[in-house]
The first five atom37 places (N, CA, C, CB, O) and aatype in JSON, in Angstrom:
{
  "aatype": [20, 20, 20, 20, 20, 20, 20, 20, 20, 20, 20, 20, 20, 20, 20, 20, 20, 20, 20, 20, 20, 20, 20, 20, 20, 20, 20, 20, 20, 20, 20, 20, 20, 20, 20, 20, 20, 20, 20, 20, 20, 20, 20, 20, 20, 20, 20, 20, 20, 20, 20, 20, 20, 20, 20, 20, 20, 20, 20, 20, 20, 20, 20, 20, 20, 20, 20, 20, 20, 20],
  "atom_mask": [
    [1, 1, 1, 1, 1],
    [1, 1, 1, 1, 1],
    [1, 1, 1, 1, 1],
    [1, 1, 1, 1, 1],
    [1, 1, 1, 1, 1],
    [1, 1, 1, 1, 1],
    [1, 1, 1, 1, 1],
    [1, 1, 1, 1, 1],
    [1, 1, 1, 1, 1],
    [1, 1, 1, 1, 1],
    [1, 1, 1, 1, 1],
    [1, 1, 1, 1, 1],
    [1, 1, 1, 1, 1],
    [1, 1, 1, 1, 1],
    [1, 1, 1, 1, 1],
    [1, 1, 1, 1, 1],
    [1, 1, 1, 1, 1],
    [1, 1, 1, 1, 1],
    [1, 1, 1, 1, 1],
    [1, 1, 1, 1, 1],
    [1, 1, 1, 1, 1],
    [1, 1, 1, 1, 1],
    [1, 1, 1, 1, 1],
    [1, 1, 1, 1, 1],
    [1, 1, 1, 1, 1],
    [1, 1, 1, 1, 1],
    [1, 1, 1, 1, 1],
    [1, 1, 1, 1, 1],
    [1, 1, 1, 1, 1],
    [1, 1, 1, 1, 1],
    [1, 1, 1, 1, 1],
    [1, 1, 1, 1, 1],
    [1, 1, 1, 1, 1],
    [1, 1, 1, 1, 1],
    [1, 1, 1, 1, 1],
    [1, 1, 1, 1, 1],
    [1, 1, 1, 1, 1],
    [1, 1, 1, 1, 1],
    [1, 1, 1, 1, 1],
    [1, 1, 1, 1, 1],
    [1, 1, 1, 1, 1],
    [1, 1, 1, 1, 1],
    [1, 1, 1, 1, 1],
    [1, 1, 1, 1, 1],
    [1, 1, 1, 1, 1],
    [1, 1, 1, 1, 1],
    [1, 1, 1, 1, 1],
    [1, 1, 1, 1, 1],
    [1, 1, 1, 1, 1],
    [1, 1, 1, 1, 1],
    [1, 1, 1, 1, 1],
    [1, 1, 1, 1, 1],
    [1, 1, 1, 1, 1],
    [1, 1, 1, 1, 1],
    [1, 1, 1, 1, 1],
    [1, 1, 1, 1, 1],
    [1, 1, 1, 1, 1],
    [1, 1, 1, 1, 1],
    [1, 1, 1, 1, 1],
    [1, 1, 1, 1, 1],
    [1, 1, 1, 1, 1],
    [1, 1, 1, 1, 1],
    [1, 1, 1, 1, 1],
    [1, 1, 1, 1, 1],
    [1, 1, 1, 1, 1],
    [1, 1, 1, 1, 1],
    [1, 1, 1, 1, 1],
    [1, 1, 1, 1, 1],
    [1, 1, 1, 1, 1],
    [1, 1, 1, 1, 1]
  ],
  "atom_positions": [
    [[8.6, -12.34, 2.38], [8.84, -10.92, 2.55], [7.62, -10.13, 2.06], [10.12, -10.48, 1.81], [7.13, -10.35, 0.96]],
    [[7.17, -9.22, 2.9], [6.03, -8.38, 2.53], [6.52, -7.2, 1.68], [5.28, -7.87, 3.81], [7.56, -6.61, 1.97]],
    [[5.77, -6.87, 0.64], [6.15, -5.77, -0.24], [5.06, -4.7, -0.23], [6.39, -6.27, -1.68], [3.88, -5.0, -0.35]],
    [[5.48, -3.46, -0.09], [4.56, -2.33, -0.12], [5.03, -1.32, -1.15], [4.44, -1.66, 1.27], [6.23, -1.03, -1.25]],
    [[4.1, -0.8, -1.92], [4.41, 0.26, -2.87], [4.1, 1.59, -2.21], [3.6, 0.09, -4.2], [3.02, 1.78, -1.65]],
    [[5.06, 2.5, -2.27], [4.91, 3.81, -1.65], [4.91, 4.87, -2.75], [6.04, 4.07, -0.6], [5.97, 5.21, -3.27]],
    [[3.73, 5.4, -3.1], [3.69, 6.42, -4.15], [4.15, 7.77, -3.61], [2.26, 6.54, -4.73], [3.8, 8.16, -2.49]],
    [[4.95, 8.48, -4.4], [5.39, 9.82, -4.02], [4.97, 10.79, -5.13], [6.94, 9.88, -3.77], [4.79, 10.39, -6.28]],
    [[4.83, 12.05, -4.77], [4.43, 13.06, -5.76], [5.56, 14.03, -6.05], [3.2, 13.83, -5.26], [5.37, 15.0, -6.78]],
    [[6.73, 13.77, -5.48], [7.89, 14.62, -5.7], [8.93, 13.84, -6.49], [8.48, 15.12, -4.36], [8.74, 12.66, -6.78]],
    [[10.02, 14.5, -6.85], [11.08, 13.86, -7.63], [11.74, 12.73, -6.85], [12.13, 14.89, -8.05], [12.11, 11.7, -7.41]],
    [[11.9, 12.94, -5.54], [12.55, 11.94, -4.69], [12.02, 12.05, -3.27], [14.1, 12.11, -4.72], [11.32, 13.0, -2.92]],
    [[12.37, 11.04, -2.45], [12.06, 11.06, -1.02], [13.31, 10.57, -0.3], [10.8, 10.16, -0.68], [13.97, 9.64, -0.74]],
    [[13.62, 11.22, 0.81], [14.79, 10.81, 1.59], [14.48, 9.5, 2.31], [15.21, 11.92, 2.6], [13.34, 9.24, 2.69]],
    [[15.51, 8.69, 2.5], [15.35, 7.36, 3.1], [14.65, 7.42, 4.45], [16.71, 6.7, 3.26], [13.69, 6.67, 4.67]],
    [[15.08, 8.28, 5.34], [14.44, 8.31, 6.66], [12.99, 8.75, 6.55], [15.2, 9.25, 7.62], [12.15, 8.29, 7.32]],
    [[12.67, 9.63, 5.6], [11.28, 10.06, 5.4], [10.43, 8.94, 4.83], [11.23, 11.28, 4.47], [9.26, 8.8, 5.17]],
    [[11.03, 8.13, 3.95], [10.31, 6.97, 3.39], [9.93, 6.0, 4.49], [11.17, 6.26, 2.33], [8.8, 5.49, 4.52]],
    [[10.85, 5.74, 5.4], [10.57, 4.8, 6.48], [9.45, 5.32, 7.39], [11.84, 4.54, 7.31], [8.6, 4.55, 7.82]],
    [[9.46, 6.62, 7.67], [8.41, 7.21, 8.5], [7.07, 7.25, 7.74], [8.81, 8.64, 8.95], [6.04, 6.86, 8.29]],
    [[7.09, 7.71, 6.5], [5.88, 7.87, 5.7], [5.17, 6.53, 5.49], [6.21, 8.49, 4.34], [3.94, 6.46, 5.5]],
    [[5.94, 5.47, 5.29], [5.35, 4.15, 5.05], [4.85, 3.48, 6.32], [6.37, 3.26, 4.37], [4.09, 2.51, 6.26]],
    [[5.27, 3.99, 7.46], [4.87, 3.38, 8.73], [5.8, 2.26, 9.18], [3.49, 2.84, 8.61], [5.5, 1.56, 10.14]],
    [[6.92, 2.08, 8.5], [7.88, 1.05, 8.88], [8.52, 1.36, 10.23], [8.97, 0.9, 7.8], [8.9, 0.46, 10.97]],
    [[8.63, 2.66, 10.55], [9.1, 3.11, 11.86], [8.14, 4.18, 12.36], [10.58, 3.67, 11.78], [7.38, 4.76, 11.57]],
    [[8.16, 4.42, 13.65], [7.23, 5.4, 14.21], [7.83, 6.8, 14.33], [6.77, 4.95, 15.56], [7.11, 7.79, 14.24]],
    [[9.15, 6.88, 14.54], [9.78, 8.19, 14.74], [11.02, 8.35, 13.88], [10.14, 8.38, 16.21], [11.59, 7.37, 13.38]],
    [[11.42, 9.59, 13.72], [12.65, 9.88, 12.99], [13.86, 9.35, 13.73], [12.79, 11.37, 12.76], [14.84, 8.93, 13.1]],
    [[13.82, 9.36, 15.06], [14.92, 8.83, 15.85], [15.11, 7.34, 15.64], [14.69, 9.11, 17.32], [16.23, 6.84, 15.56]],
    [[14.0, 6.63, 15.54], [14.06, 5.19, 15.28], [14.64, 4.93, 13.9], [12.65, 4.54, 15.41], [15.47, 4.04, 13.72]],
    [[14.2, 5.71, 12.91], [14.72, 5.58, 11.55], [16.22, 5.83, 11.53], [14.0, 6.56, 10.58], [16.98, 5.08, 10.91]],
    [[16.64, 6.9, 12.2], [18.06, 7.27, 12.25], [18.9, 6.12, 12.83], [18.26, 8.54, 13.1], [19.93, 5.75, 12.26]],
    [[18.44, 5.56, 13.94], [19.19, 4.49, 14.59], [19.3, 3.26, 13.7], [18.53, 4.11, 15.92], [20.39, 2.7, 13.55]],
    [[18.2, 2.84, 13.11], [18.22, 1.65, 12.25], [19.11, 1.84, 11.03], [16.8, 1.29, 11.81], [19.84, 0.93, 10.64]],
    [[19.05, 3.03, 10.44], [19.87, 3.31, 9.26], [21.34, 3.32, 9.63], [19.47, 4.67, 8.63], [22.16, 2.69, 8.95]],
    [[21.71, 4.01, 10.71], [23.1, 4.11, 11.12], [23.67, 2.77, 11.57], [23.25, 5.12, 12.22], [24.88, 2.55, 11.5]],
    [[22.8, 1.86, 12.04], [23.24, 0.52, 12.45], [23.41, -0.41, 11.25], [22.26, -0.09, 13.43], [23.85, -1.55, 11.41]],
    [[23.06, 0.06, 10.05], [23.22, -0.76, 8.84], [22.13, -1.79, 8.66], [24.54, -1.45, 8.87], [22.35, -2.8, 8.0]],
    [[20.95, -1.55, 9.23], [19.86, -2.52, 9.14], [18.94, -2.28, 7.94], [19.05, -2.49, 10.39], [17.96, -3.01, 7.76]],
    [[19.25, -1.28, 7.12], [18.4, -0.95, 5.98], [19.17, -1.18, 4.69], [17.89, 0.52, 6.06], [20.31, -0.73, 4.54]],
    [[18.54, -1.89, 3.76], [19.13, -2.1, 2.44], [18.43, -1.18, 1.45], [19.02, -3.58, 2.0], [17.2, -1.07, 1.45]],
    [[19.21, -0.54, 0.59], [18.66, 0.27, -0.49], [19.16, -0.33, -1.79], [19.07, 1.8, -0.36], [20.36, -0.41, -2.03]],
    [[18.23, -0.75, -2.62], [18.56, -1.4, -3.89], [19.55, -2.54, -3.69], [19.13, -0.37, -4.87], [20.46, -2.74, -4.49]],
    [[19.35, -3.3, -2.59], [20.15, -4.5, -2.35], [21.46, -4.28, -1.62], [20.44, -5.15, -3.62], [22.18, -5.25, -1.38]],
    [[21.8, -3.03, -1.25], [23.05, -2.75, -0.56], [22.77, -2.02, 0.75], [23.99, -1.91, -1.47], [21.84, -1.23, 0.84]],
    [[23.59, -2.29, 1.76], [23.45, -1.61, 3.04], [23.66, -0.11, 2.82], [24.46, -2.16, 4.1], [24.6, 0.3, 2.14]],
    [[22.78, 0.68, 3.4], [22.88, 2.13, 3.27], [22.84, 2.74, 4.67], [21.74, 2.71, 2.38], [21.93, 2.46, 5.45]],
    [[23.83, 3.59, 4.98], [23.88, 4.25, 6.28], [23.66, 5.75, 6.16], [25.22, 3.97, 6.96], [23.95, 6.5, 7.09]],
    [[23.15, 6.19, 5.03], [22.9, 7.62, 4.81], [21.4, 7.9, 4.98], [23.38, 8.06, 3.39], [20.59, 7.46, 4.16]],
    [[21.04, 8.63, 6.03], [19.63, 8.95, 6.28], [19.03, 9.78, 5.15], [19.49, 9.7, 7.6], [17.86, 9.63, 4.82]],
    [[19.84, 10.65, 4.56], [19.35, 11.56, 3.53], [19.44, 11.0, 2.13], [20.09, 12.83, 3.59], [19.27, 11.74, 1.16]],
    [[19.71, 9.7, 1.99], [19.8, 9.08, 0.67], [18.53, 9.35, -0.11], [20.05, 7.54, 0.79], [17.43, 9.09, 0.38]],
    [[18.67, 9.88, -1.33], [17.51, 10.21, -2.15], [17.04, 8.98, -2.91], [17.84, 11.37, -3.12], [17.8, 8.38, -3.68]],
    [[15.79, 8.6, -2.71], [15.2, 7.47, -3.41], [14.2, 8.0, -4.43], [14.51, 6.48, -2.43], [13.38, 8.86, -4.13]],
    [[14.3, 7.48, -5.63], [13.42, 7.9, -6.72], [12.54, 6.72, -7.13], [14.25, 8.42, -7.93], [12.82, 5.58, -6.76]],
    [[11.48, 6.98, -7.89], [10.62, 5.87, -8.33], [11.43, 4.73, -8.93], [9.59, 6.37, -9.36], [12.31, 4.94, -9.77]],
    [[11.12, 3.52, -8.48], [11.84, 2.33, -8.94], [12.85, 1.83, -7.91], [12.55, 2.62, -10.24], [13.26, 0.67, -7.96]],
    [[13.26, 2.7, -6.98], [14.19, 2.29, -5.94], [13.46, 1.48, -4.88], [14.87, 3.53, -5.3], [12.24, 1.59, -4.72]],
    [[14.21, 0.66, -4.15], [13.62, -0.15, -3.08], [14.42, 0.0, -1.8], [13.54, -1.63, -3.5], [15.63, 0.24, -1.83]],
    [[13.73, -0.16, -0.68], [14.38, -0.19, 0.63], [13.82, -1.4, 1.37], [14.14, 1.15, 1.44], [12.62, -1.67, 1.3]],
    [[14.68, -2.11, 2.08], [14.25, -3.29, 2.82], [14.63, -3.1, 4.29], [14.89, -4.59, 2.24], [15.76, -2.76, 4.61]],
    [[13.64, -3.34, 5.18], [13.85, -3.25, 6.61], [12.98, -4.29, 7.28], [13.53, -1.82, 7.15], [11.76, -4.31, 7.09]],
    [[13.59, -5.17, 8.07], [12.84, -6.16, 8.85], [11.82, -6.95, 8.03], [12.14, -5.48, 9.99], [10.68, -7.12, 8.47]],
    [[12.2, -7.42, 6.87], [11.31, -8.24, 6.07], [10.24, -7.46, 5.32], [10.66, -9.23, 6.93], [9.34, -8.06, 4.73]],
    [[10.33, -6.14, 5.34], [9.39, -5.31, 4.59], [10.15, -4.66, 3.45], [8.71, -4.23, 5.5], [11.14, -3.96, 3.67]],
    [[9.68, -4.87, 2.24], [10.31, -4.29, 1.05], [9.42, -3.11, 0.61], [10.47, -5.36, -0.12], [8.25, -3.28, 0.27]],
    [[10.01, -1.92, 0.63], [9.3, -0.71, 0.24], [9.74, -0.31, -1.16], [9.56, 0.45, 1.24], [10.92, -0.1, -1.41]],
    [[8.78, -0.22, -2.08], [9.09, 0.14, -3.46], [8.56, 1.54, -3.7], [8.48, -0.89, -4.47], [7.37, 1.8, -3.53]],
    [[9.44, 2.44, -4.1], [9.05, 3.82, -4.38], [8.42, 3.87, -5.76], [10.27, 4.78, -4.29], [9.0, 3.38, -6.74]],
    [[7.25, 4.47, -5.85], [6.55, 4.56, -7.13], [6.18, 6.01, -7.42], [5.28, 3.68, -7.14], [5.58, 6.3, -8.46]]
  ]
}
């Protein structure tokens, strides 16, 4: 599994924005579909909330890519 650290300068980042910002998906529509289909794990659990707030230390996993918020 590939791991990427995604630094943020705000208190949190929304899940769909994290996927777009990191380049894991190309569009917001793609992020929305993958999240709603249950294909994204947040901190080890399936998450279907696009607006889920991720803070430093949280992780999201999609298609073998682990995104760590820093």
